[in-house]
C-alpha positions as CSV (number, residue, x, y, z in Angstrom):
1,X,0.0,0.0,0.0
2,X,1.5,3.3,-1.0
3,X,1.9,5.5,2.1
4,X,2.7,9.2,2.7
5,X,6.0,9.5,4.4
6,X,6.0,11.8,7.4
7,X,9.7,12.5,6.7
8,X,8.9,13.6,3.2
9,X,9.9,17.2,2.6
10,X,6.8,19.5,2.8
11,X,6.2,22.4,0.4
12,X,7.4,25.8,1.4
13,X,5.4,27.5,4.2
14,X,7.1,30.8,4.2
15,X,3.7,32.6,3.8
16,X,2.3,30.9,6.9
17,X,2.7,32.3,10.4
18,X,3.4,28.9,12.0
19,X,6.1,28.5,14.5
20,X,7.7,25.2,15.3
21,X,9.1,22.8,12.7
22,X,6.3,20.3,13.3
23,X,3.6,23.0,12.9
24,X,5.3,24.3,9.7
25,X,5.5,20.8,8.2
26,X,1.8,20.0,9.0
27,X,0.5,23.3,7.8
28,X,2.3,23.1,4.5
29,X,0.6,19.9,3.4
30,X,-3.0,21.3,3.5
31,X,-3.5,23.4,0.4
32,X,-7.1,24.5,1.0
33,X,-8.6,26.3,3.9
34,X,-12.4,25.9,4.7
35,X,-13.9,28.6,6.8
36,X,-17.2,28.4,8.8
37,X,-19.4,31.1,7.1
38,X,-22.6,30.5,9.0
39,X,-24.0,28.2,11.7
40,X,-27.1,27.5,13.8
41,X,-27.4,25.8,17.1
42,X,-30.3,23.3,17.1
43,X,-29.7,22.0,20.7
44,X,-27.3,22.6,23.5
45,X,-27.8,19.2,25.0
46,X,-28.6,16.9,22.0
47,X,-26.6,15.5,19.1
48,X,-27.3,16.1,15.4
49,X,-27.4,12.6,13.8
50,X,-28.3,13.0,10.2
51,X,-28.3,15.6,7.4
52,X,-30.1,15.7,4.0
53,X,-30.4,18.2,1.1
54,X,-32.9,18.5,-1.6
55,X,-32.0,18.3,-5.3
56,X,-31.6,22.1,-5.7
57,X,-29.7,22.5,-2.4
58,X,-32.2,25.0,-1.4
59,X,-33.4,23.1,1.7
60,X,-31.6,21.2,4.3
61,X,-33.0,18.8,6.9
62,X,-31.3,17.9,10.2
63,X,-32.3,15.1,12.5
64,X,-31.5,15.5,16.2
65,X,-31.2,12.9,19.0
66,X,-34.4,14.2,20.7
67,X,-36.3,12.6,17.7
68,X,-36.9,16.0,16.0
69,X,-36.2,17.2,12.5
70,X,-35.5,20.8,11.6
71,X,-35.8,22.3,8.1
72,X,-33.2,24.9,7.2
73,X,-32.5,27.2,4.2
74,X,-29.0,26.2,3.0
75,X,-27.6,29.6,2.2
76,X,-28.5,31.2,5.5
77,X,-29.4,28.3,7.8
78,X,-32.7,30.1,8.5
79,X,-34.9,27.8,10.7
80,X,-38.0,27.2,8.6
81,X,-39.7,24.7,10.9
82,X,-39.3,21.8,13.3
83,X,-41.4,18.7,13.9
84,X,-41.1,15.3,15.6
85,X,-41.7,12.6,13.0
86,X,-41.1,9.6,15.3
87,X,-41.3,8.6,19.0
88,X,-38.0,6.7,18.8
89,X,-34.6,7.4,17.4
90,X,-34.4,8.7,13.8
91,X,-32.2,6.4,11.7
92,X,-32.5,7.8,8.2
93,X,-33.3,11.1,6.4
94,X,-33.6,11.8,2.7
95,X,-35.4,14.1,0.3
96,X,-37.3,12.8,-2.7
97,X,-34.9,13.4,-5.7
98,X,-37.6,15.2,-7.8
99,X,-39.2,17.2,-5.0
100,X,-37.9,19.9,-2.7
101,X,-40.9,19.5,-0.4
102,X,-41.0,15.7,0.2
103,X,-38.8,14.4,3.1
104,X,-38.5,10.8,4.1
105,X,-37.6,9.6,7.7
106,X,-37.1,6.2,9.3
107,X,-36.9,5.2,12.9
108,X,-36.4,2.3,15.2
109,X,-40.1,2.6,15.8
110,X,-40.4,0.4,12.7
111,X,-41.8,3.1,10.4
112,X,-40.7,4.9,7.3
113,X,-42.6,8.1,6.6
114,X,-42.9,10.8,3.9
115,X,-43.5,14.4,5.0
116,X,-44.6,17.5,3.2
117,X,-42.2,20.1,4.7
118,X,-44.5,22.9,3.8
119,X,-47.1,21.6,6.3
120,X,-45.1,19.1,8.3
121,X,-47.8,16.6,7.6
122,X,-47.2,12.9,7.0
123,X,-48.3,11.9,3.5
124,X,-47.2,8.3,3.5
125,X,-46.3,5.7,6.0
126,X,-44.6,2.3,5.5
127,X,-44.7,-0.2,8.3
128,X,-41.8,-2.5,9.0
129,X,-43.6,-5.8,8.8
130,X,-43.4,-8.7,6.5
131,X,-46.4,-10.6,5.0
132,X,-45.8,-13.7,7.1
133,X,-45.1,-12.0,10.5
134,X,-46.9,-9.5,12.6
135,X,-43.7,-8.5,14.5
136,X,-42.8,-4.9,14.0
137,X,-39.1,-4.6,12.9
138,X,-37.0,-1.7,14.0
139,X,-35.8,0.1,10.9
140,X,-32.1,1.0,10.9
141,X,-31.6,2.6,7.5
142,X,-33.3,3.2,4.2
143,X,-32.9,4.5,0.6
144,X,-34.8,4.9,-2.6
145,X,-33.9,4.1,-6.2
146,X,-33.0,7.2,-8.2
147,X,-36.1,6.7,-10.4
148,X,-38.2,7.0,-7.2
149,X,-40.0,3.7,-7.8
150,X,-38.6,1.5,-5.0
151,X,-37.9,2.1,-1.3
152,X,-35.8,-0.3,0.7
153,X,-35.3,-0.3,4.4
154,X,-32.9,-2.4,6.5
155,X,-33.8,-3.7,10.0
156,X,-32.3,-4.9,13.2
157,X,-31.9,-8.6,13.8
158,X,-35.5,-9.8,14.7
159,X,-36.3,-13.4,15.5
160,X,-32.9,-14.5,14.3
161,X,-33.3,-12.7,10.9
162,X,-32.3,-9.2,9.6
163,X,-34.6,-8.0,6.8
164,X,-34.4,-5.8,3.7
165,X,-38.0,-4.6,3.2
166,X,-39.2,-3.3,-0.2
167,X,-42.1,-1.1,-1.1
168,X,-43.5,0.4,-4.4
169,X,-43.4,4.1,-3.6
170,X,-46.2,5.0,-6.1
171,X,-48.8,2.5,-4.8
172,X,-47.6,2.0,-1.2
173,X,-47.6,-1.7,-2.0
174,X,-45.3,-4.1,-0.1
175,X,-43.2,-5.9,-2.7
176,X,-41.5,-8.4,-0.4
177,X,-38.3,-8.8,1.6
178,X,-34.8,-10.4,1.6
179,X,-33.6,-12.1,4.8
180,X,-30.9,-14.6,3.8
181,X,-27.9,-12.5,2.8
182,X,-27.2,-10.8,6.1
183,X,-27.1,-12.4,9.5
184,X,-27.0,-9.3,11.8
185,X,-28.3,-5.7,12.0
186,X,-28.4,-3.9,8.6
187,X,-26.4,-0.7,8.9
188,X,-26.7,0.7,5.3
189,X,-28.9,0.6,2.2
190,X,-27.6,2.5,-0.8
191,X,-29.1,2.5,-4.3
192,X,-26.7,3.0,-7.2
193,X,-26.9,6.7,-8.3
194,X,-27.1,5.7,-12.0
195,X,-28.5,2.1,-12.1
196,X,-32.0,1.9,-10.8
197,X,-32.0,-1.8,-10.0
198,X,-28.6,-2.0,-8.3
199,X,-28.4,-1.7,-4.6
200,X,-25.6,-2.1,-2.0
201,X,-26.1,-3.1,1.7
202,X,-23.8,-3.4,4.7
203,X,-24.4,-5.0,8.1
204,X,-22.7,-5.8,11.4
205,X,-22.0,-9.3,10.1
206,X,-19.1,-7.7,8.2
207,X,-20.6,-8.3,4.7
208,X,-21.2,-5.8,1.9
209,X,-23.7,-7.1,-0.6
210,X,-24.6,-5.8,-4.1
211,X,-28.0,-6.8,-5.4
212,X,-29.8,-6.6,-8.8
213,X,-33.4,-6.2,-7.5
214,X,-34.9,-6.8,-10.9
215,X,-34.3,-10.5,-10.3
216,X,-37.2,-12.7,-9.0
217,X,-35.4,-14.3,-6.0
218,X,-33.0,-13.1,-3.4
219,X,-30.5,-15.7,-4.4
220,X,-30.6,-14.5,-8.1
221,X,-30.5,-10.9,-7.0
222,X,-27.3,-11.2,-5.0
223,X,-24.7,-10.2,-7.5
224,X,-21.6,-9.6,-5.4
225,X,-20.7,-10.4,-1.8
226,X,-17.7,-8.7,-0.2
227,X,-16.3,-9.6,3.2
228,X,-15.2,-6.4,5.0
229,X,-14.4,-8.5,8.1
230,X,-15.6,-5.6,10.3
231,X,-18.8,-3.6,10.6
232,X,-19.2,-1.0,7.8
233,X,-21.3,1.8,9.3
234,X,-21.2,4.2,6.3
235,X,-21.3,3.1,2.7
236,X,-21.0,5.3,-0.4
237,X,-21.2,4.7,-4.1
238,X,-18.2,6.3,-6.0
239,X,-17.5,6.6,-9.7
240,X,-14.7,5.3,-11.8
241,X,-14.5,6.3,-15.5
242,X,-18.0,7.5,-15.4
243,X,-19.5,4.3,-13.9
244,X,-20.6,3.8,-10.3
245,X,-18.8,0.5,-9.7
246,X,-16.8,1.5,-6.7
247,X,-17.8,1.6,-3.0
248,X,-16.2,3.2,0.1
249,X,-16.8,1.9,3.5
250,X,-16.2,3.5,6.9
251,X,-15.9,0.8,9.6
252,X,-16.6,0.8,13.3
253,X,-12.9,0.7,14.0
254,X,-12.4,4.0,12.1
255,X,-10.7,2.3,9.1
256,X,-11.5,3.0,5.5
257,X,-12.0,0.5,2.6
258,X,-12.2,1.2,-1.1
259,X,-13.8,-1.5,-3.2
260,X,-14.3,-2.4,-6.8
261,X,-17.5,-4.3,-6.5
262,X,-16.2,-7.0,-8.9
263,X,-13.2,-7.8,-6.7
264,X,-13.0,-10.2,-3.7
265,X,-10.8,-7.9,-1.7
266,X,-10.6,-4.1,-1.3
267,X,-8.5,-2.3,-3.8
268,X,-7.2,-0.1,-1.0
269,X,-7.7,-0.1,2.8
270,X,-6.4,2.2,5.4
271,X,-6.1,1.5,9.1
272,X,-6.9,4.2,11.7
273,X,-3.2,4.8,12.1
274,X,-2.7,5.2,8.3
275,X,-5.6,7.7,8.2
276,X,-4.0,9.5,11.1
277,X,-0.7,9.6,9.2
278,X,-2.3,11.1,6.2
279,X,-3.8,13.8,8.5
280,X,-0.3,14.5,9.8
281,X,-1.6,13.9,13.3
282,X,0.4,12.2,16.2
283,X,-2.6,10.8,18.0
284,X,-4.3,7.8,16.2
285,X,-6.7,7.1,19.0
286,X,-8.3,10.5,18.6
287,X,-8.7,10.4,14.8
288,X,-12.1,9.4,13.2
289,X,-13.7,9.2,9.8
290,X,-16.8,11.3,9.2
291,X,-17.8,10.7,5.5
292,X,-16.7,10.0,2.0
293,X,-17.9,12.0,-1.0
294,X,-17.5,12.1,-4.8
295,X,-15.5,15.2,-5.8
296,X,-15.0,17.4,-8.8
297,X,-11.5,16.0,-9.1
298,X,-12.2,13.2,-11.5
299,X,-12.6,9.9,-9.7
300,X,-10.6,10.9,-6.6
301,X,-13.1,11.0,-3.6
302,X,-12.9,13.4,-0.7
303,X,-12.7,11.9,2.8
304,X,-13.8,14.0,5.7
305,X,-11.9,13.2,8.9
306,X,-11.5,14.7,12.3
307,X,-9.8,14.7,15.7
308,X,-12.0,14.2,18.8
309,X,-10.6,14.9,22.3
310,X,-12.2,15.4,25.7
311,X,-10.7,18.9,25.8
312,X,-13.0,20.2,23.0
313,X,-10.1,21.4,20.9
314,X,-11.2,19.3,18.0
315,X,-10.8,19.9,14.3
316,X,-11.8,18.7,10.8
317,X,-9.8,18.2,7.6
318,X,-10.2,16.6,4.2
319,X,-8.1,14.0,2.5
320,X,-8.1,13.1,-1.2
321,X,-7.9,9.4,-2.2
322,X,-5.8,9.1,-5.4
323,X,-7.5,6.1,-7.0
324,X,-4.5,5.5,-9.3
325,X,-1.8,5.3,-6.7
326,X,-3.8,4.5,-3.6
327,X,-2.3,7.4,-1.7
328,X,-4.4,9.2,0.9
329,X,-3.3,12.9,0.6
330,X,-3.9,15.9,2.8
331,X,-6.2,18.4,1.1
332,X,-8.2,20.8,3.2
333,X,-8.2,22.2,6.8
334,X,-11.3,23.6,8.5
335,X,-11.0,26.8,10.5
336,X,-13.7,27.7,13.1
337,X,-13.7,30.3,15.9
338,X,-16.0,28.0,17.9
339,X,-15.1,24.7,19.5
340,X,-15.9,21.7,17.4
341,X,-17.1,18.3,18.8
342,X,-17.3,15.1,16.8
343,X,-19.0,15.4,13.4
344,X,-21.6,12.8,12.8
345,X,-23.1,13.9,9.5
346,X,-21.8,15.8,6.5
347,X,-22.9,16.9,3.1
348,X,-20.7,18.0,0.2
349,X,-21.7,20.4,-2.6
350,X,-19.4,19.6,-5.4
351,X,-20.1,22.7,-7.5
352,X,-19.5,25.1,-4.7
353,X,-16.8,23.0,-3.0
354,X,-18.6,23.6,0.3
355,X,-19.5,21.4,3.2
356,X,-22.4,21.3,5.7
357,X,-21.6,19.5,8.9
358,X,-23.4,18.6,12.2
359,X,-22.6,16.5,15.2
360,X,-22.3,16.2,18.9
361,X,-22.3,20.0,19.5
362,X,-25.8,20.2,18.2
363,X,-24.7,22.9,15.7
364,X,-25.1,22.8,11.9
365,X,-22.3,24.6,10.0
366,X,-21.7,25.7,6.4
367,X,-18.1,25.7,5.3
368,X,-16.7,27.3,2.2
369,X,-13.2,27.5,0.8
370,X,-11.2,30.6,1.8
371,X,-7.7,31.5,0.8
372,X,-5.4,28.6,-0.2
373,X,-2.6,29.8,2.1
374,X,-1.4,27.5,4.7
375,X,-3.4,27.4,7.9
376,X,-2.0,29.2,10.9
377,X,-0.4,28.3,14.2
378,X,-3.5,28.8,16.3
379,X,-5.3,25.8,14.9
380,X,-2.2,23.6,14.3
381,X,-1.0,23.7,17.9
382,X,-4.2,21.7,18.7
383,X,-3.3,19.1,16.1
384,X,0.1,18.2,17.4
385,X,-0.5,18.1,21.2
386,X,1.0,15.0,22.6
387,X,-0.7,14.3,25.9
388,X,-4.4,13.5,25.3
389,X,-6.8,10.9,26.6
390,X,-9.0,8.7,24.3
391,X,-12.3,10.4,23.1
392,X,-14.3,7.3,24.1
């Protein structure tokens, strides 16, 4: 695996006001600075768990750990409305691709609902039950096909089985379920962005499965099965040469995997220590992975990472994954005047090269690129501090 060498000579940092050699070295590797341009506090005591944007990027939705959802205007983060869609934890959030007003939510209460954000009224409700069982199954995640015809939800392990439940969105009809390809809680359901019948799933059994749901049986539908060997908590489709045949997986041990779905092993994988090395941090136990996004830089995805400490002097940065060499390269550094806590959800607007983040501080922030000069000493002293305790 190609690795960045910490002894590698950094680019010149004469324009930076950093001080020590270590600070100068770290600062010089991050070419882009992202600045917090606006923010809104949704709660002082609760976490933000999920974010979603509509197709036009006009509206944002944020799910909070008190089971509420807040609708925001993306440019200003103006609070348009709040409502409580479920009585239990919200596990998924997504806008209908063709509508700025239809928001879907899922919950461990076993329900998937569609809301009209103009009135905050529930327009549709799918119940997490199968035809042959009356047991309500807690929904852990969901997604819909890009042509908006099929909705699929994953469930917790119930009566020794974990289910993938399917509905016809147009008719509210239950189409059926899969229950043989995963043996533990489903963590992710992700439809392919360009192939309406292709869907990827992940679970705590360590498997990543790719299905062709146009097939009549679950066995025929299972196209590829990849063994991640650890739980993949966040799954993302990525493009290569214009085709969405790559997947990234963020694991529960803060490692990163990059797959070609046709291969039996990851093309690249990075341990927590290797991610920390790419971040130019000295404290692997405090590094974490927040999200992976397709970028405007060809096929090289953007990886959002962070440092989480008990001292609240946390930070975010981005890495670029070079899909040709396998190198994970420093890219952007995030500057905020406020303390940052662990980021749990993030959106990336490719055209504007801007991020929206939310997490344990209960604050939603919009970040935009500022100057491309190296970041300063004030932020970097927090990156290289040696004596820290584990964040969890």
